[in-house]
C-alpha positions in Angstrom: -8.7 -24.3 28.4 -10.8 -26.8 26.5 -12.5 -25.3 23.4 -15.8 -27.1 22.8 -17.7 -24.3 21.1 -16.8 -24.4 17.4 -17.3 -28.1 16.5 -13.6 -28.6 15.8 -11.1 -31.2 17.0 -10.1 -29.5 20.3 -6.7 -31.1 20.0 -6.2 -30.2 16.3 -2.8 -29.1 15.1 -4.1 -25.8 13.6 -7.5 -24.8 15.0 -9.7 -21.8 14.3 -8.5 -18.3 15.0 -10.1 -16.8 18.1 -11.0 -13.2 18.9 -7.9 -12.5 21.0 -5.5 -13.6 18.3 -7.4 -11.6 15.6 -7.3 -8.4 17.8 -3.6 -8.9 18.6 -2.8 -9.1 14.9 -4.9 -5.9 14.3 -2.8 -4.1 16.9 0.4 -5.2 15.2 -0.8 -3.9 11.8 -1.9 -0.7 13.5 1.5 -0.2 15.0 3.2 -0.8 11.6 0.9 1.9 10.0 0.8 4.3 13.0 -3.0 3.9 13.0 -5.7 2.9 15.5 -6.8 -0.8 15.4 -10.3 0.5 15.0 -9.4 1.6 11.5 -8.4 -1.9 10.3 -10.1 -5.1 9.3 -8.0 -8.2 8.4 -8.9 -10.2 5.3 -7.7 -13.4 3.5 -5.6 -11.3 1.1 -6.5 -8.4 -1.1 -8.8 -10.5 -3.3 -11.0 -11.4 -0.3 -11.1 -7.7 0.6 -12.2 -6.8 -3.0 -14.8 -9.6 -2.9 -16.3 -8.2 0.3 -16.7 -4.7 -1.1 -17.8 -5.9 -4.5 -20.4 -8.3 -3.1 -21.9 -6.3 -0.3 -21.5 -2.7 -1.4 -22.5 -2.9 -5.0 -26.0 -3.8 -6.0 -26.7 -5.7 -9.3 -26.4 -3.3 -12.2 -24.4 -0.6 -10.4 -21.2 0.6 -11.9 -17.5 0.4 -10.9 -15.0 2.7 -12.6 -11.6 1.0 -13.3 -8.6 2.3 -15.3 -7.3 -0.5 -17.4 -5.2 -2.6 -17.6 -5.4 -3.4 -13.9 -5.5 -6.2 -11.3 -8.2 -8.5 -12.8 -10.3 -9.2 -9.7 -13.3 -7.7 -11.5 -13.4 -10.1 -14.4 -15.8 -12.7 -12.8 -18.1 -10.0 -11.5 -18.3 -8.4 -14.9 -18.7 -11.7 -16.7 -21.6 -13.0 -14.6 -23.3 -9.6 -14.4 -23.0 -8.7 -10.7 -22.1 -5.1 -11.6 -21.2 -3.1 -14.7 -17.6 -2.0 -15.3 -16.8 1.4 -16.9 -13.2 1.2 -18.1 -10.8 4.1 -18.6 -7.9 3.1 -20.8 -4.5 4.1 -19.3 -2.4 6.6 -21.2 0.2 9.0 -20.2 -1.8 12.2 -20.8 -5.5 12.2 -20.0 -6.4 9.1 -17.9 -6.6 11.1 -14.6 -8.9 13.6 -16.2 -10.9 10.7 -17.7 -11.4 9.3 -14.2 -12.6 12.5 -12.8 -15.0 13.0 -15.8 -16.5 9.5 -15.3 -17.1 9.5 -11.5 -20.7 10.7 -11.8 -23.2 7.9 -11.1 -20.5 5.3 -10.3 -20.8 3.4 -7.0 -17.1 2.6 -6.7 -13.8 3.6 -8.3 -10.9 1.2 -8.0 -7.4 2.6 -8.2 -4.3 0.3 -7.7 -1.5 2.6 -6.7 1.1 1.5 -7.8 -0.7 -0.2 -10.6 -0.3 -3.8 -11.7 0.7 -4.8 -14.5 2.2 -1.5 -15.6 3.6 -0.1 -12.3 2.6 3.5 -12.7 1.8 5.6 -9.6 -0.8 8.4 -9.2 0.6 11.4 -7.2 -1.0 11.7 -3.8 -2.4 15.2 -4.5 -4.1 13.8 -7.6 -5.6 10.9 -5.6 -6.9 13.3 -2.9 -8.6 15.4 -5.6 -10.3 12.2 -7.0 -11.4 11.1 -3.5 -12.8 14.5 -2.8 -14.6 14.7 -6.1 -16.0 11.2 -5.6 -17.2 12.0 -2.0 -19.5 14.7 -3.5 -21.3 12.1 -5.6 -21.3 9.4 -2.8 -18.8 7.3 -4.8 -16.6 4.9 -2.8 -12.9 5.0 -3.6 -10.8 1.8 -3.3 -7.0 2.6 -3.3 -5.1 -0.7 -3.6 -1.7 -0.2 -2.1 -0.4 -3.8 -2.5 3.0 -2.3 -3.6 3.2 0.5 -1.1 6.5 -0.6 0.4 8.2 -0.1 -3.0 7.1 3.5 -3.5 6.5 4.7 0.1 3.5 6.9 -0.8 0.1 6.3 0.8 -3.3 7.8 1.3 -4.0 5.9 4.5 -4.1 9.1 6.6 -6.8 10.5 4.4 -9.3 8.0 6.0 -9.5 10.6 8.8 -10.8 13.1 6.3 -12.9 11.0 3.8 -15.5 8.4 4.8 -15.7 7.1 1.2 -12.1 5.9 1.2 -11.0 2.3 1.5 -7.2 1.5 1.4 -6.1 -2.1 0.7 -2.8 -3.6 1.8 -1.3 -7.1 1.6 1.4 -9.2 3.2 2.0 -11.0 -0.2 4.5 -8.6 -1.8 7.2 -6.9 0.4 6.5 -9.2 3.4 6.9 -12.4 1.3 4.0 -14.1 2.9 1.8 -14.7 -0.2 1.1 -18.3 0.7 -0.6 -17.2 3.9 -3.2 -15.1 2.0 -3.2 -12.2 4.5 -4.4 -8.6 3.8 -6.2 -5.8 5.4 -8.4 -2.8 4.8 -7.9 0.7 6.3 -10.9 2.9 6.5 -13.1 4.9 9.0 -14.1 3.3 12.3 -17.8 3.4 11.2 -16.9 1.6 7.9 -14.8 -1.0 9.8 -17.8 -1.9 11.9 -19.8 -2.8 8.8 -16.9 -4.6 7.2 -16.3 -6.7 10.3 -20.0 -7.7 10.3 -20.1 -8.8 6.6 -16.7 -10.5 6.9 -17.9 -12.7 9.7 -16.3 -14.0 12.9 -12.5 -14.1 13.5 -12.3 -17.8 12.5 -13.0 -16.8 8.9 -9.4 -15.6 8.8 -6.6 -18.2 8.7 -5.1 -18.7 12.1 -1.6 -19.5 10.7 -1.5 -16.1 9.1 -2.8 -14.3 12.1 -0.2 -16.0 14.3 2.6 -14.9 11.9 1.3 -11.3 11.9 1.1 -11.0 15.6 4.6 -12.3 16.0 6.1 -9.5 13.8 8.1 -6.9 15.5 9.8 -3.6 14.7 12.9 -5.4 13.5 10.8 -7.3 11.0 9.1 -4.1 9.8 12.5 -2.5 9.3 13.6 -5.5 7.2 10.6 -5.1 5.0 11.2 -1.4 4.5 14.9 -2.0 3.8 13.9 -4.6 1.2 11.7 -2.0 -0.4 14.6 0.4 -0.6 16.9 -2.2 -2.2 14.2 -2.8 -4.8 14.2 0.9 -5.6 18.0 0.7 -6.2 17.6 -2.3 -8.5 14.7 -0.6 -10.3 16.9 2.4 -11.0 19.6 0.3 -12.6 17.1 -1.7 -14.6 15.3 1.3 -16.0 18.6 3.1 -16.8 19.6 0.1 -18.9 16.2 0.2 -20.8 16.6 3.9 -21.4 20.2 3.6 -22.7 19.2 0.8 -25.0 16.1 2.7 -26.2 13.8 -0.1 -25.1 10.2 0.9 -24.5 9.1 0.5 -20.9 6.6 1.8 -18.3 8.3 3.8 -15.5 7.5 1.7 -12.4 6.9 2.5 -8.7 6.5 -1.2 -7.8 8.8 -4.2 -7.5 8.6 -5.0 -11.2 9.3 -3.4 -14.5 7.2 -3.9 -17.6 9.0 -3.5 -20.9 8.7 -4.4 -24.6 10.6 -7.0 -26.6 10.3 -8.0 -30.3 8.6 -11.3 -29.6 7.4 -11.8 -26.0 6.6 -15.5 -26.5 10.0 -16.4 -27.8 11.7 -14.2 -25.2 9.9 -15.8 -22.3 10.5 -19.3 -23.6 14.3 -18.6 -24.2 14.7 -17.1 -20.8 13.2 -20.1 -19.1 14.8 -22.9 -21.2 18.3 -21.4 -21.1 18.4 -19.9 -17.6 15.4 -21.3 -15.7 14.0 -17.8 -15.2 10.2 -17.2 -15.2 8.8 -13.9 -16.3 5.2 -12.9 -17.3 4.3 -12.4 -20.9 1.6 -9.7 -20.9 0.5 -9.9 -24.5 -2.8 -11.4 -23.7 -3.5 -9.5 -20.5 -7.2 -8.8 -20.1 -8.1 -5.2 -21.2 -4.5 -4.6 -22.1 -3.9 -6.3 -25.4 -3.4 -3.2 -27.4 -1.1 -1.5 -24.9 0.8 -4.6 -23.7 1.5 -6.5 -26.9 5.0 -8.1 -26.7 5.5 -6.7 -23.2 7.3 -8.6 -20.4 6.7 -8.1 -16.6 9.8 -8.9 -14.6 10.0 -9.0 -10.8 13.1 -7.2 -9.8 15.8 -8.9 -7.7 16.6 -7.2 -4.4 20.3 -6.8 -5.0 22.1 -4.7 -7.5 24.5 -7.5 -8.2 21.7 -9.9 -9.2 20.0 -7.2 -11.2 23.1 -6.7 -13.3 23.3 -10.5 -13.9 19.8 -10.5 -15.1 20.5 -7.5 -17.4 23.5 -9.3 -19.0 21.2 -12.3 -19.8 18.5 -10.0 -21.2 21.0 -8.0 -23.2 22.3 -11.2 -24.9 18.7 -12.4 -25.7 17.7 -9.0 -27.1 20.9 -8.8 -29.2 
C-alpha cells in the first residue's frame, strides 16, 4: 500500500494513525473495560479530553462546578474567561452536600475520583445520586477516574443509565505510559458520535500510543491490576505509620499519600539532597493553600519492602 492522501512522507518512520489502527485500539480498551467500542473515544491524555469538553460543550460565561483543590486543568479557562468556575472547598463533612446544593444552573460538574492532590474517593452510591440530580437540571457530569486501578471502583456502567455522564480514564498512571499521552472517554453511543466529530480524524491521536494500546493483551491488563493491588498494600503500610506517629494525612484511594510535615520546603529539599528522592510540596497548590500548607504528596512504591525503606528515611527526617 502506498499512502499518498495525507501529505506526509509515505516512507516516514512514524506516520499518521489510520482509521483501522484507531478502531483496533478502541476494541482493546473496550475489552479491558467490558464495554462496547461504541462507548469509547480515544484522546491524547485526560487533559485533551477535558479540553474537548470544556471548549465545545461550555459556552462563554457558563459555569463549571469543581470541588477544590483538584486537578488544575481549569485554571487557563478560568483565567482567560472561557467559563466561570464555582468552587466547593473540600472538607470531610459537607462537601458532597455542597456539591448537590450548587448543581442548579451549572453546565458541568467535574469530579476526580479518586481526587488529586488529596486522594479522597467519593462512594459510588453518592456519585450516582449526584449524577441523577444533575441529569434533572441538564448538567453534565465528568468523573475523572485517572486513578481507578488503585481503588477499583468505577461509574463506567452508569453510562447505560445516564446520558449526562462522561467518564475519563488514562494510560499515564497504572499503565506507566505517561509519555505517550493516551486517554479515553466513556459515555453513551450518542455522545461518542459528537465527541468523535469535534475531536477530528484518527490522525489527531498519536500513532505510537495507538500501536501500544492495540498490542496490549489480557496478560498486560492483569499486570496492571496486580500493580494496583500492590500499591494498595504499600498504601496500607504507609498510612498505618502516619497514624501510629500521629502525622496528619488524607486517607487515599490513589497511588499516593498526602501528609503534613513541619516545614515542607525543608523536608522536600532534604529528601532530594540526601537521598535523591523527589516528592511534591503542595503548599502553593492552586485553590488549596489553606488546606495543604506544609503538605507533601508522595507517590507510593509498588513493593512493601521499598515502602518500608522510604518510611525509615522519612522517620529520620521527621525526627
